[in-house]
C-alpha positions as a LaTeX table, in Angstrom:
\begin{tabular}{lrrr}
\hline
Residue & $x$ (\AA) & $y$ (\AA) & $z$ (\AA) \\
\hline
Met1 & 91.73 & 243.76 & 50.42 \\
Met2 & 94.51 & 243.27 & 48.16 \\
Ala3 & 95.20 & 240.01 & 46.50 \\
Arg4 & 98.78 & 238.81 & 46.54 \\
Lys5 & 100.39 & 237.35 & 43.54 \\
Lys6 & 102.48 & 234.22 & 43.80 \\
Ile7 & 106.16 & 234.84 & 43.05 \\
Val8 & 107.58 & 232.33 & 40.62 \\
Pro9 & 111.34 & 231.69 & 40.54 \\
Pro10 & 112.96 & 232.79 & 37.32 \\
Val11 & 114.61 & 229.38 & 36.64 \\
Thr12 & 113.04 & 226.04 & 37.33 \\
Pro13 & 115.49 & 223.49 & 38.78 \\
Arg14 & 116.31 & 220.49 & 36.61 \\
Ile15 & 118.67 & 217.51 & 36.91 \\
Val16 & 121.72 & 217.76 & 34.71 \\
Gln17 & 123.35 & 214.47 & 33.78 \\
Asp18 & 127.00 & 214.11 & 32.82 \\
Pro19 & 127.78 & 212.65 & 29.46 \\
Pro20 & 128.94 & 209.01 & 29.63 \\
Gly21 & 132.41 & 209.84 & 28.32 \\
Gln22 & 133.04 & 212.32 & 31.13 \\
Arg23 & 131.85 & 209.83 & 33.75 \\
Leu24 & 134.19 & 207.15 & 32.36 \\
Phe25 & 137.08 & 209.63 & 32.41 \\
Arg26 & 136.46 & 210.34 & 36.13 \\
Tyr27 & 136.48 & 206.60 & 36.97 \\
Val28 & 139.77 & 206.11 & 35.08 \\
Leu29 & 141.35 & 209.04 & 36.96 \\
Leu30 & 140.13 & 207.62 & 40.30 \\
Phe31 & 141.56 & 204.18 & 39.46 \\
Cys32 & 144.92 & 205.70 & 38.47 \\
Ala33 & 145.05 & 207.64 & 41.76 \\
Phe34 & 144.37 & 204.40 & 43.64 \\
Leu35 & 147.17 & 202.55 & 41.78 \\
Leu36 & 149.58 & 205.42 & 42.44 \\
Ala37 & 148.77 & 205.35 & 46.20 \\
Val38 & 149.30 & 201.58 & 46.31 \\
Trp39 & 152.65 & 201.89 & 44.50 \\
Phe40 & 153.92 & 204.63 & 46.85 \\
Ser41 & 152.93 & 202.64 & 49.95 \\
Tyr42 & 154.61 & 199.51 & 48.58 \\
Asp43 & 157.79 & 201.45 & 47.75 \\
Tyr44 & 157.85 & 203.09 & 51.19 \\
Gly45 & 157.42 & 199.71 & 52.94 \\
Arg46 & 160.20 & 198.18 & 50.84 \\
Lys47 & 162.58 & 201.00 & 51.81 \\
Gln48 & 161.73 & 200.62 & 55.51 \\
Ala49 & 162.24 & 196.83 & 55.60 \\
Pro50 & 165.69 & 195.50 & 56.56 \\
Ala51 & 167.97 & 194.38 & 53.74 \\
Asn52 & 168.17 & 190.68 & 54.73 \\
Gly53 & 164.39 & 190.26 & 54.68 \\
Lys54 & 164.00 & 189.40 & 58.34 \\
Ala55 & 162.57 & 191.95 & 60.70 \\
Ala56 & 164.35 & 192.20 & 64.01 \\
Val57 & 162.08 & 191.43 & 66.92 \\
Val58 & 162.86 & 193.65 & 69.86 \\
Gln59 & 161.66 & 192.52 & 73.25 \\
Ser60 & 161.78 & 194.66 & 76.29 \\
Gly61 & 163.45 & 193.50 & 79.47 \\
Glu62 & 160.09 & 193.33 & 81.21 \\
Ser63 & 158.64 & 190.96 & 78.65 \\
Glu64 & 161.71 & 188.70 & 78.80 \\
Gln65 & 161.45 & 188.65 & 82.59 \\
Arg66 & 157.72 & 187.87 & 82.40 \\
Ile67 & 158.38 & 185.03 & 79.94 \\
Ala68 & 160.97 & 183.56 & 82.32 \\
Glu69 & 158.52 & 183.83 & 85.24 \\
Leu70 & 155.78 & 182.12 & 83.23 \\
Glu71 & 158.11 & 179.28 & 82.23 \\
Gln72 & 159.09 & 178.76 & 85.88 \\
Glu73 & 155.43 & 178.75 & 86.88 \\
Arg74 & 154.64 & 176.23 & 84.11 \\
Asp75 & 157.46 & 173.95 & 85.30 \\
Ala76 & 156.26 & 174.21 & 88.91 \\
Leu77 & 152.71 & 173.33 & 87.87 \\
Lys78 & 153.93 & 170.35 & 85.85 \\
Gln79 & 155.85 & 169.16 & 88.90 \\
Gln80 & 152.76 & 169.56 & 91.08 \\
Ala81 & 150.71 & 167.59 & 88.57 \\
Thr82 & 153.22 & 164.72 & 88.59 \\
Glu83 & 153.26 & 164.77 & 92.40 \\
Leu84 & 149.46 & 164.60 & 92.45 \\
Glu85 & 149.48 & 161.69 & 90.02 \\
Gln86 & 152.01 & 159.86 & 92.19 \\
Arg87 & 149.91 & 160.51 & 95.29 \\
Met88 & 146.83 & 159.26 & 93.45 \\
Lys89 & 148.66 & 156.05 & 92.47 \\
Gln90 & 149.81 & 155.57 & 96.07 \\
Ala91 & 146.29 & 156.20 & 97.35 \\
Thr92 & 144.80 & 153.67 & 94.93 \\
Arg93 & 147.44 & 151.10 & 95.91 \\
Ala94 & 146.71 & 151.72 & 99.60 \\
Leu95 & 142.99 & 151.52 & 98.91 \\
Lys96 & 143.33 & 148.22 & 97.06 \\
Ala97 & 145.50 & 146.85 & 99.86 \\
Glu98 & 142.94 & 147.98 & 102.45 \\
Gln99 & 140.10 & 146.43 & 100.47 \\
Ala100 & 142.01 & 143.17 & 100.13 \\
Arg101 & 142.77 & 143.24 & 103.85 \\
Thr102 & 139.13 & 143.87 & 104.80 \\
Gln103 & 137.81 & 141.30 & 102.31 \\
Ala104 & 140.11 & 138.54 & 103.57 \\
Pro105 & 138.49 & 138.37 & 107.06 \\
Gln106 & 135.04 & 138.65 & 105.50 \\
Gln107 & 135.78 & 135.73 & 103.21 \\
Ala108 & 137.11 & 133.76 & 106.18 \\
Gln109 & 133.97 & 134.60 & 108.16 \\
Ser110 & 131.73 & 133.59 & 105.28 \\
Ser111 & 133.52 & 130.25 & 104.98 \\
Gln112 & 133.23 & 129.78 & 108.76 \\
Arg113 & 129.55 & 130.69 & 108.63 \\
Ala114 & 128.90 & 128.16 & 105.90 \\
Ala115 & 130.24 & 125.31 & 108.02 \\
Pro116 & 128.05 & 126.04 & 111.09 \\
Val117 & 125.00 & 126.25 & 108.87 \\
Leu118 & 125.53 & 122.65 & 107.84 \\
Ile119 & 126.03 & 121.71 & 111.46 \\
Ala120 & 123.04 & 123.80 & 112.44 \\
Glu121 & 120.85 & 121.65 & 110.28 \\
Ala122 & 121.95 & 118.64 & 112.23 \\
Glu123 & 121.47 & 120.22 & 115.64 \\
Pro124 & 119.79 & 123.55 & 116.35 \\
Ala125 & 122.17 & 126.21 & 117.65 \\
Thr126 & 122.27 & 129.98 & 117.69 \\
Ile127 & 124.90 & 131.80 & 115.67 \\
Glu128 & 126.06 & 135.10 & 117.03 \\
Leu129 & 127.18 & 137.69 & 114.52 \\
Glu130 & 129.94 & 140.09 & 115.37 \\
Pro131 & 128.92 & 143.73 & 115.79 \\
Ala132 & 129.03 & 145.79 & 112.61 \\
Asp133 & 132.25 & 147.60 & 111.88 \\
Asn134 & 131.41 & 151.28 & 111.47 \\
Thr135 & 134.58 & 152.34 & 109.69 \\
Leu136 & 134.54 & 154.53 & 106.60 \\
Lys137 & 136.18 & 153.55 & 103.33 \\
Leu138 & 137.05 & 155.62 & 100.29 \\
Glu139 & 136.13 & 154.13 & 96.95 \\
Asn140 & 136.24 & 155.28 & 93.34 \\
Val141 & 139.07 & 157.75 & 93.96 \\
Arg142 & 139.76 & 159.64 & 90.74 \\
Ile143 & 141.43 & 162.84 & 89.55 \\
Glu144 & 139.88 & 164.46 & 86.50 \\
Gln145 & 141.24 & 167.37 & 84.51 \\
Thr146 & 138.77 & 170.21 & 84.00 \\
Glu147 & 138.44 & 172.56 & 81.05 \\
Ser148 & 141.10 & 174.83 & 82.57 \\
Glu149 & 144.68 & 173.82 & 81.92 \\
Asn150 & 146.03 & 173.41 & 85.46 \\
Val151 & 142.84 & 172.79 & 87.45 \\
Tyr152 & 141.89 & 169.26 & 88.51 \\
Arg153 & 138.77 & 167.82 & 90.13 \\
Ile154 & 139.15 & 165.11 & 92.78 \\
Gly155 & 136.25 & 162.71 & 93.17 \\
Phe156 & 135.64 & 159.83 & 95.56 \\
Ser157 & 132.91 & 157.88 & 97.30 \\
Val158 & 132.73 & 157.36 & 101.05 \\
Met159 & 131.33 & 154.01 & 102.13 \\
Arg160 & 130.48 & 152.81 & 105.62 \\
Ala161 & 131.56 & 149.20 & 105.88 \\
Gly162 & 129.27 & 148.11 & 108.69 \\
Asp163 & 125.84 & 149.00 & 107.33 \\
Ser164 & 124.83 & 148.87 & 103.70 \\
Thr165 & 121.55 & 150.76 & 104.26 \\
Gly166 & 123.17 & 154.14 & 104.99 \\
\hline
\end{tabular}
Protein backbone atom coordinates (compact mmCIF):
# COMPACT_ATOMS: atom_id res chain seq x y z
CA MET A 1 0.00 0.00 0.00
CA MET A 2 0.97 3.40 -0.77
CA ALA A 3 0.69 6.18 1.70
CA ARG A 4 -0.84 9.40 0.46
CA LYS A 5 0.62 12.71 1.32
CA LYS A 6 -1.60 15.57 2.39
CA ILE A 7 -1.63 18.43 -0.11
CA VAL A 8 -1.11 21.79 1.52
CA PRO A 9 -2.32 24.96 -0.23
CA PRO A 10 0.50 27.22 -1.30
CA VAL A 11 -0.93 30.32 0.49
CA THR A 12 -2.64 30.30 3.82
CA PRO A 13 -5.69 32.60 3.98
CA ARG A 14 -5.45 35.60 6.29
CA ILE A 15 -7.69 38.58 7.08
CA VAL A 16 -6.51 41.83 5.57
CA GLN A 17 -7.66 44.97 7.33
CA ASP A 18 -7.97 48.36 5.65
CA PRO A 19 -6.00 51.20 7.07
CA PRO A 20 -8.12 53.63 9.13
CA GLY A 21 -7.54 56.51 6.71
CA GLN A 22 -8.95 54.53 3.78
CA ARG A 23 -12.00 53.49 5.79
CA LEU A 24 -12.67 57.13 6.77
CA PHE A 25 -12.33 58.18 3.13
CA ARG A 26 -14.99 55.62 2.10
CA TYR A 27 -17.43 56.90 4.75
CA VAL A 28 -16.91 60.52 3.59
CA LEU A 29 -17.58 59.50 -0.04
CA LEU A 30 -20.74 57.63 1.00
CA PHE A 31 -21.98 60.65 2.98
CA CYS A 32 -21.32 62.98 0.03
CA ALA A 33 -23.26 60.64 -2.30
CA PHE A 34 -26.17 60.69 0.16
CA LEU A 35 -26.17 64.52 0.32
CA LEU A 36 -26.04 64.74 -3.47
CA ALA A 37 -29.04 62.37 -3.80
CA VAL A 38 -31.02 64.40 -1.26
CA TRP A 39 -30.22 67.66 -3.09
CA PHE A 40 -31.27 66.27 -6.49
CA SER A 41 -34.56 64.94 -5.09
CA TYR A 42 -35.28 68.26 -3.38
CA ASP A 43 -34.52 70.20 -6.58
CA TYR A 44 -36.70 67.86 -8.67
CA GLY A 45 -39.62 68.22 -6.23
CA ARG A 46 -39.27 72.01 -6.23
CA LYS A 47 -39.42 72.08 -10.05
CA GLN A 48 -42.51 69.85 -10.11
CA ALA A 49 -44.47 71.88 -7.53
CA PRO A 50 -46.79 74.63 -8.80
CA ALA A 51 -45.52 78.21 -8.66
CA ASN A 52 -48.12 79.54 -6.18
CA GLY A 53 -47.28 76.90 -3.57
CA LYS A 54 -50.68 75.24 -3.53
CA ALA A 55 -51.12 71.89 -5.17
CA ALA A 56 -54.29 71.55 -7.19
CA VAL A 57 -56.52 68.79 -5.92
CA VAL A 58 -58.19 66.98 -8.76
CA GLN A 59 -61.27 64.96 -7.97
CA SER A 60 -62.89 62.65 -10.38
CA GLY A 61 -66.56 62.91 -11.23
CA GLU A 62 -67.24 59.61 -9.49
CA SER A 63 -65.78 60.80 -6.21
CA GLU A 64 -67.75 64.06 -6.35
CA GLN A 65 -70.92 62.08 -7.04
CA ARG A 66 -70.14 59.70 -4.16
CA ILE A 67 -69.54 62.64 -1.81
CA ALA A 68 -72.91 64.13 -2.79
CA GLU A 69 -74.62 60.76 -2.20
CA LEU A 70 -72.99 60.41 1.21
CA GLU A 71 -74.06 63.93 2.22
CA GLN A 72 -77.65 63.16 1.19
CA GLU A 73 -77.55 59.92 3.16
CA ARG A 74 -76.16 61.77 6.21
CA ASP A 75 -78.95 64.36 5.98
CA ALA A 76 -81.58 61.61 5.67
CA LEU A 77 -80.18 59.81 8.71
CA LYS A 78 -80.16 63.03 10.73
CA GLN A 79 -83.79 63.57 9.79
CA GLN A 80 -84.65 60.01 10.83
CA ALA A 81 -82.90 60.54 14.15
CA THR A 82 -84.89 63.71 14.84
CA GLU A 83 -88.11 61.91 13.89
CA LEU A 84 -87.24 59.08 16.29
CA GLU A 85 -86.51 61.56 19.07
CA GLN A 86 -89.87 63.26 18.45
CA ARG A 87 -91.65 59.90 18.49
CA MET A 88 -89.86 59.01 21.73
CA LYS A 89 -90.98 62.29 23.31
CA GLN A 90 -94.56 61.67 22.16
CA ALA A 91 -94.43 58.11 23.49
CA THR A 92 -93.16 59.27 26.88
CA ARG A 93 -95.86 61.95 27.04
CA ALA A 94 -98.51 59.37 26.15
CA LEU A 95 -97.05 56.97 28.69
CA LYS A 96 -97.09 59.58 31.45
CA ALA A 97 -100.67 60.50 30.54
CA GLU A 98 -101.67 56.82 30.61
CA GLN A 99 -99.96 56.31 33.96
CA ALA A 100 -101.68 59.38 35.39
CA ARG A 101 -105.00 58.16 34.03
CA THR A 102 -104.56 54.67 35.51
CA GLN A 103 -103.29 56.01 38.84
CA ALA A 104 -106.23 58.38 39.28
CA PRO A 105 -108.85 55.57 39.58
CA GLN A 106 -106.49 53.58 41.79
CA GLN A 107 -106.09 56.54 44.12
CA ALA A 108 -109.86 57.01 44.14
CA GLN A 109 -110.33 53.31 44.92
CA SER A 110 -107.77 53.45 47.70
CA SER A 111 -109.53 56.44 49.25
CA GLN A 112 -112.87 54.63 48.91
CA ARG A 113 -111.38 51.50 50.46
CA ALA A 114 -110.06 53.44 53.42
CA ALA A 115 -113.52 54.72 54.31
CA PRO A 116 -115.22 51.27 54.34
CA VAL A 117 -112.44 49.92 56.53
CA LEU A 118 -113.37 52.44 59.21
CA ILE A 119 -117.00 51.50 58.79
CA ALA A 120 -116.09 47.84 58.76
CA GLU A 121 -114.67 48.18 62.22
CA ALA A 122 -118.01 49.43 63.41
CA GLU A 123 -120.04 46.73 61.70
CA PRO A 124 -118.67 43.63 59.99
CA ALA A 125 -119.16 43.62 56.23
CA THR A 126 -117.49 41.99 53.26
CA ILE A 127 -115.63 44.12 50.77
CA GLU A 128 -115.56 42.88 47.22
CA LEU A 129 -112.53 43.76 45.15
CA GLU A 130 -112.86 44.37 41.46
CA PRO A 131 -111.27 41.77 39.18
CA ALA A 132 -107.66 42.45 38.28
CA ASP A 133 -107.05 44.42 35.13
CA ASN A 134 -104.78 42.33 32.91
CA THR A 135 -103.62 45.10 30.61
CA LEU A 136 -99.98 45.56 29.68
CA LYS A 137 -98.08 48.80 30.20
CA LEU A 138 -94.78 49.99 28.80
CA GLU A 139 -92.39 51.54 31.26
CA ASN A 140 -88.83 52.83 31.15
CA VAL A 141 -88.96 53.58 27.42
CA ARG A 142 -85.53 54.78 26.30
CA ILE A 143 -83.49 55.18 23.12
CA GLU A 144 -79.75 54.74 23.51
CA GLN A 145 -77.08 55.41 20.94
CA THR A 146 -74.69 52.52 20.36
CA GLU A 147 -71.01 52.61 19.44
CA SER A 148 -71.95 52.89 15.76
CA GLU A 149 -72.81 56.36 14.53
CA ASN A 150 -76.35 55.87 13.21
CA VAL A 151 -77.49 52.79 15.14
CA TYR A 152 -79.77 53.15 18.17
CA ARG A 153 -80.98 50.67 20.77
CA ILE A 154 -84.58 50.90 22.01
CA GLY A 155 -85.26 49.60 25.49
CA PHE A 156 -88.45 49.28 27.51
CA SER A 157 -90.11 47.26 30.24
CA VAL A 158 -93.49 45.57 29.88
CA MET A 159 -95.58 45.50 33.03
CA ARG A 160 -98.87 43.73 33.65
CA ALA A 161 -101.04 46.04 35.71
CA GLY A 162 -103.33 43.45 37.27
CA ASP A 163 -100.87 41.11 38.95
CA SER A 164 -97.58 42.13 40.50
CA THR A 165 -96.33 38.54 40.89
CA GLY A 166 -95.82 37.90 37.16
